[in-house]
C-alpha positions in Angstrom: 85.1 148.1 61.5 83.9 148.0 64.7 80.5 146.4 64.1 82.9 143.6 62.0 85.0 143.3 64.8 82.1 142.6 67.1 80.9 139.9 64.8 84.0 138.4 64.7 84.1 137.8 68.3 80.3 137.0 68.8 81.2 134.1 66.3 84.1 132.7 68.2 82.3 133.0 71.4 79.4 130.9 69.7 82.0 128.3 68.3 83.6 128.3 71.6 80.8 127.7 74.1 79.5 124.9 71.9 82.3 123.0 73.0 80.8 123.0 76.5 77.1 122.7 75.2 74.5 120.7 77.8 75.2 116.9 77.4 72.7 115.5 74.8 70.5 112.6 75.5 73.0 110.0 74.0 75.8 111.4 76.1 73.6 111.1 79.1 72.3 107.5 78.4 75.9 106.7 77.8 77.0 107.7 81.5 74.1 106.3 83.1 75.4 102.6 81.4 79.1 103.4 82.5 78.8 104.6 86.2 79.1 103.1 89.2 78.5 103.8 93.0 81.5 103.6 95.2 81.3 102.9 98.7 84.5 103.9 100.7 86.2 101.1 102.3 85.1 98.5 100.0 87.8 98.8 97.2 85.6 97.6 94.6 86.1 99.2 91.2 84.5 96.7 88.4 84.5 99.6 86.1 88.5 100.2 85.8 88.8 95.9 86.2 88.8 95.5 82.3 91.0 98.3 81.8 94.2 97.9 83.6 95.5 95.4 81.7 98.8 97.0 80.0 98.8 100.0 81.9 102.0 100.5 84.0 101.1 104.1 85.9 97.6 104.8 87.3 97.2 108.7 88.1 94.3 110.4 90.2 93.6 113.7 90.2 92.7 115.8 93.3 92.3 118.9 94.5 93.9 119.0 98.1 91.8 119.7 101.3 88.9 117.2 101.2 88.6 114.5 103.2 87.1 111.9 101.0 90.3 112.1 98.8 92.6 110.2 101.3 89.4 107.5 101.7 89.5 107.2 98.2 93.7 107.0 97.6 93.1 103.8 99.9 90.7 102.2 98.2 92.2 102.9 94.9 95.9 101.8 95.9 94.2 98.5 97.5 92.6 97.8 94.4 95.7 98.5 92.0 97.7 96.7 94.5 95.5 93.7 94.5 94.4 93.8 90.9 97.6 95.6 89.2 100.3 94.5 90.9 101.3 98.1 91.8 104.1 98.3 94.7 105.1 101.7 94.4 103.0 105.0 95.4 104.3 107.8 93.6 103.8 111.0 96.0 103.8 114.5 95.1 106.8 115.3 97.3 110.6 115.4 97.0 112.9 112.5 97.0 114.2 113.2 100.1 110.6 113.3 101.5 110.0 109.8 100.0 112.6 108.3 101.6 111.7 109.3 105.0 108.3 108.1 104.5 109.9 104.8 103.8 112.1 105.0 106.6 108.7 105.2 108.6 106.7 102.5 106.8 110.0 100.4 107.4 110.6 101.1 111.3 107.2 102.4 112.4 108.9 105.7 114.0 106.9 108.7 113.6 109.6 111.3 113.8 110.0 110.9 110.1 106.4 111.1 109.3 105.8 114.1 111.3 108.9 115.9 109.7 107.3 115.4 106.2 103.8 116.3 107.0 104.7 119.4 108.8 106.5 120.7 105.8 104.1 119.6 103.3 101.5 121.9 105.0 99.4 118.7 105.0 96.7 117.5 107.1 95.9 114.7 110.1 94.3 112.8 107.0 97.4 112.7 105.5 99.3 111.6 108.3 96.6 108.7 109.1 97.0 107.7 105.1 100.6 106.7 105.9 99.9 105.1 109.5 97.1 103.2 107.4 99.6 102.3 104.6 102.1 101.0 107.5 99.4 98.3 108.9 98.2 97.7 105.6 102.1 96.6 104.6 102.4 94.1 107.3 99.6 91.9 105.8 102.3 91.1 103.2 105.5 90.1 103.1 108.3 92.1 102.3 108.6 91.9 98.6 104.9 92.8 98.1 104.7 95.5 100.4 104.4 99.4 99.1 107.5 101.7 98.8 107.0 105.3 98.1 108.6 107.6 95.3 109.2 111.0 96.0 110.4 113.0 92.8 108.3 116.0 92.4 110.1 119.6 92.6 108.9 121.9 95.7 109.7 125.4 96.8 112.8 126.3 98.6 111.0 126.2 102.0 110.7 122.5 101.7 114.1 121.9 100.6 115.2 121.9 104.3 114.0 118.2 104.5 116.2 117.3 101.3 119.1 119.2 103.8 117.9 117.4 107.1 118.5 113.9 104.7 121.7 115.0 103.2 122.9 115.7 106.8 121.9 112.1 107.7 124.0 110.8 105.0 126.8 112.5 105.9 126.7 111.7 109.5 127.3 108.0 108.4 130.6 109.1 106.2 133.9 110.2 106.9 134.5 113.9 105.1 137.8 114.1 103.7 139.7 117.2 104.6 139.7 118.6 101.4 136.0 118.7 101.4 135.2 120.0 105.0 135.1 123.8 103.3 132.3 122.6 101.5 130.2 119.8 103.3 130.4 121.1 107.1 128.1 124.1 106.3 125.9 121.4 105.3 126.1 119.5 108.6 126.0 122.6 110.3 122.6 123.6 108.5 121.0 120.4 108.8 121.6 120.4 113.2 120.3 124.0 113.0 117.1 123.1 110.7 116.7 120.1 113.4 117.1 122.3 116.2 114.5 124.9 114.5 112.0 122.1 114.3 112.1 121.6 118.2 110.9 125.3 118.8 107.2 125.3 120.6 105.9 127.8 118.0 107.5 126.3 114.9 104.9 123.4 113.9 101.9 126.1 114.0 104.3 128.2 111.7 104.7 125.3 109.4 101.2 124.9 108.7 100.2 128.7 108.2 103.1 130.3 106.3 104.7 129.8 102.8 108.3 129.9 104.1 107.1 126.9 106.6 108.4 129.0 109.8 111.8 128.6 108.4 113.9 131.9 108.6 114.5 133.8 105.2 118.8 133.2 106.2 118.3 129.5 106.3 116.5 129.4 103.0 119.4 131.7 101.7 121.9 129.7 102.9 120.8 126.2 101.6 120.8 127.8 98.1 124.5 129.3 98.3 125.5 125.9 99.9 124.2 123.9 97.5 125.7 125.4 94.5 129.0 125.7 96.3 128.9 121.9 96.5 127.3 121.3 92.9 130.5 123.8 91.8 133.3 122.3 93.4 131.7 118.3 92.6 131.7 119.9 88.7 135.4 121.0 89.2 136.7 117.9 91.3 134.6 114.9 91.1 137.1 112.6 92.5 137.0 113.0 96.1 132.9 112.8 96.1 132.9 109.2 94.5 134.2 107.4 97.6 132.3 109.8 100.0 129.5 107.7 100.0 128.4 104.2 99.1 126.0 105.6 96.6 127.3 109.2 95.6 124.9 109.5 93.2 122.1 109.6 95.6 123.7 112.6 97.3 124.0 114.5 94.0 120.6 113.7 93.1 119.3 115.0 95.8 121.4 118.2 95.9 120.3 118.7 92.5 116.5 118.5 93.5 117.5 121.7 95.8 118.8 123.6 93.0 115.7 122.7 90.9 113.8 124.2 93.4 115.2 127.3 93.7 115.5 127.7 89.7 111.4 127.0 90.0 111.3 130.3 92.2 113.0 132.0 89.7 110.5 130.6 87.2 107.8 132.4 88.8 109.1 135.6 87.7 108.3 134.7 84.1 104.8 133.7 85.4 103.1 130.3 86.7 102.8 128.8 83.5 106.7 128.8 83.2 107.3 127.9 86.4 104.3 124.8 86.2 106.5 123.9 82.6 109.6 123.9 84.6 108.2 121.9 87.4 106.7 119.1 85.0 109.8 118.9 83.1 112.3 118.1 85.7 110.1 115.9 88.1 109.5 113.8 84.7 113.6 113.5 84.0 113.7 112.6 88.2 111.4 110.0 87.8 112.9 108.6 84.7 116.1 108.5 86.6 114.7 106.6 89.5 113.0 104.1 87.6 115.9 102.6 85.5 116.1 99.8 87.8 112.6 99.3 88.2 111.8 97.9 84.7 108.2 96.6 84.5 107.0 97.7 87.7 103.3 99.4 88.4 102.6 102.6 90.0 99.9 104.5 91.7 99.8 108.2 92.3 97.3 111.1 93.8 98.5 114.3 92.6 96.9 117.7 92.0 94.3 117.6 89.7 95.7 118.6 86.1 99.1 116.7 86.4 96.8 113.8 85.4 96.1 115.4 81.9 97.6 113.5 79.5 97.9 116.2 77.1 99.0 119.8 77.5 96.3 122.0 79.0 96.7 125.5 79.7 99.8 126.0 77.7 101.3 123.6 80.3 102.6 119.9 79.4 101.5 118.6 82.7 103.3 115.3 84.5 100.7 113.2 82.7 101.3 114.4 79.4 104.9 113.7 79.7 104.3 110.4 80.9 102.0 109.4 77.8 103.9 111.6 75.5 104.8 109.3 72.4 108.7 109.7 73.1 107.9 108.4 76.9 108.9 104.8 78.0 105.0 104.9 79.3 103.4 105.9 76.1 100.0 104.2 76.2 101.0 102.8 79.6 98.9 105.4 81.8 95.2 105.4 82.5 94.2 108.9 84.4 91.0 109.2 86.9 90.3 112.8 87.5 88.3 113.9 90.6 85.6 116.6 90.2 83.4 117.8 93.3 80.1 119.1 94.4 78.6 120.6 97.3 81.8 120.3 99.5 84.1 121.7 101.7 87.8 122.3 101.4 90.6 123.4 104.4 92.7 126.2 103.3 96.5 125.0 103.2 97.4 128.2 104.6 94.9 128.4 107.1 94.4 125.5 109.2 90.9 124.8 110.6 89.8 127.2 108.1 87.2 126.1 105.5 85.5 127.0 102.4 82.5 125.4 100.4 84.1 123.9 97.1 82.9 122.5 94.0 84.7 122.1 90.5 82.1 124.5 88.7 85.3 126.9 87.7 87.0 124.4 85.3 84.0 121.6 84.7 81.1 122.5 82.7 78.0 120.0 82.9 78.6 119.4 86.7 75.1 119.5 87.5 74.1 117.3 84.8 76.6 114.8 86.1 75.3 115.2 89.7 71.6 114.6 88.4 72.4 111.1 87.1 75.0 110.3 89.3 73.9 106.5 91.2 75.6 107.9 94.6 77.4 110.2 96.7 80.8 109.0 95.4 80.0 108.0 91.6 82.9 106.8 89.0 82.3 107.1 85.3 83.9 105.6 82.6 84.7 107.7 79.4 86.4 105.1 77.2 84.1 102.5 77.1 83.2 101.2 73.1 81.3 103.7 71.5 81.8 106.4 74.0 80.8 109.8 72.6 83.4 111.3 74.7 86.2 109.4 72.8 84.9 111.4 69.8 84.6 114.9 70.7 85.1 117.7 73.5 83.1 117.8 76.4 83.3 118.8 80.0 86.4 121.3 80.4 85.7 125.1 80.0 88.6 125.5 77.7 89.0 124.2 74.4 91.1 121.1 74.0 93.6 119.6 71.4 91.5 116.1 70.5 88.9 114.3 72.3 88.3 114.3 76.2 89.5 110.8 76.6 93.0 112.0 75.5 93.4 113.9 78.5 91.6 111.6 81.4 89.5 108.2 81.2 87.8 108.3 84.3 85.9 111.0 86.2 84.9 110.4 90.3 82.2 112.7 91.3 82.8 113.3 94.9 79.6 114.9 96.6 79.7 116.5 100.4 83.2 115.5 101.1 84.0 117.6 104.8 87.1 119.4 104.9 90.6 117.6 105.9 91.9 118.2 109.4 94.7 120.6 110.1 97.9 118.6 111.4 98.9 121.2 113.7 96.0 123.4 115.2 97.3 127.1 115.8 
């Protein structure tokens, strides 16, 4: 029985490993014929040109912490803005963060930008990207300028940005006496959050701790206040309807906060459960926000697996939900996946600390792609006519359902990227 079991294991292993076998001559010749050297700053992508027709959402999948990501994001956004009519940037952040970024784009007041970047635990490169976007927008009339949409679910430490946003909304409202018990604690918490950010040591903490430098008591209060308001709203919705010009926005942000704590609870079931909840709620949020944006075009650069258009590692990622047959975007999604070689990544919880990074942990045949790449940054199209990648399983180390181009249609090979720079130096 032992020998028979070993034989079965060997057979299964051999069968699995053939999925990631070395690329043959046909695959190599195809990739050579369908590749392009990318020169950062030119925003020219002829390999994408004939594929954008009929697409509404363009997704790029990155690993955070590498400098060339932001330069590519600029070029891709310019290209899709110019060639496909994209006017909305989908950011991997909450709705409130997206609205603060829009306020920065409209006013140029950098306090909005600093608030978001510091609580994203991101980089100086991210900060400078949005500075660039504001300058880029000013080249166009308002109706052609790019706007931000945030719809992600993020962990509780980042929810204080949402509390800050709700506090700002309430500052413009007259709170009726019957709602003071529920809403004044929120106003007080938003004020405390603003004061916390002014503490000299806080910016450093925001970069180096998962809690983003926020005391546990404030995070606990956020959860209790949010649930209290939502429960009262459900029992007695009338007074809330006249609280603001658009009470739906207030309710939506409260729900975002509730989801953040629910996602944290899902972690107790494992990372897969947490990822599934996050993508499900993010997709629902996006559909909610796009009800009045029919026929518009969107571009987003998200963490890598979110661009996969079919489930992978037991998770239906954002791209898979967007391209599902029941989605209004089915058949209208283009996915571009970034893979890295000989690069360096800044660690998100250790500003200034960098590690060597490549994508060998997830992709086979990396060295073969590097060998035939036409430049330091190269684009490979996988879905041209007669592509072998549209007929089989390649590259990914884990077995997939279908063929490679069901998951993504382009690979960007990024070589020699420096790490991003920390927004705040400790």
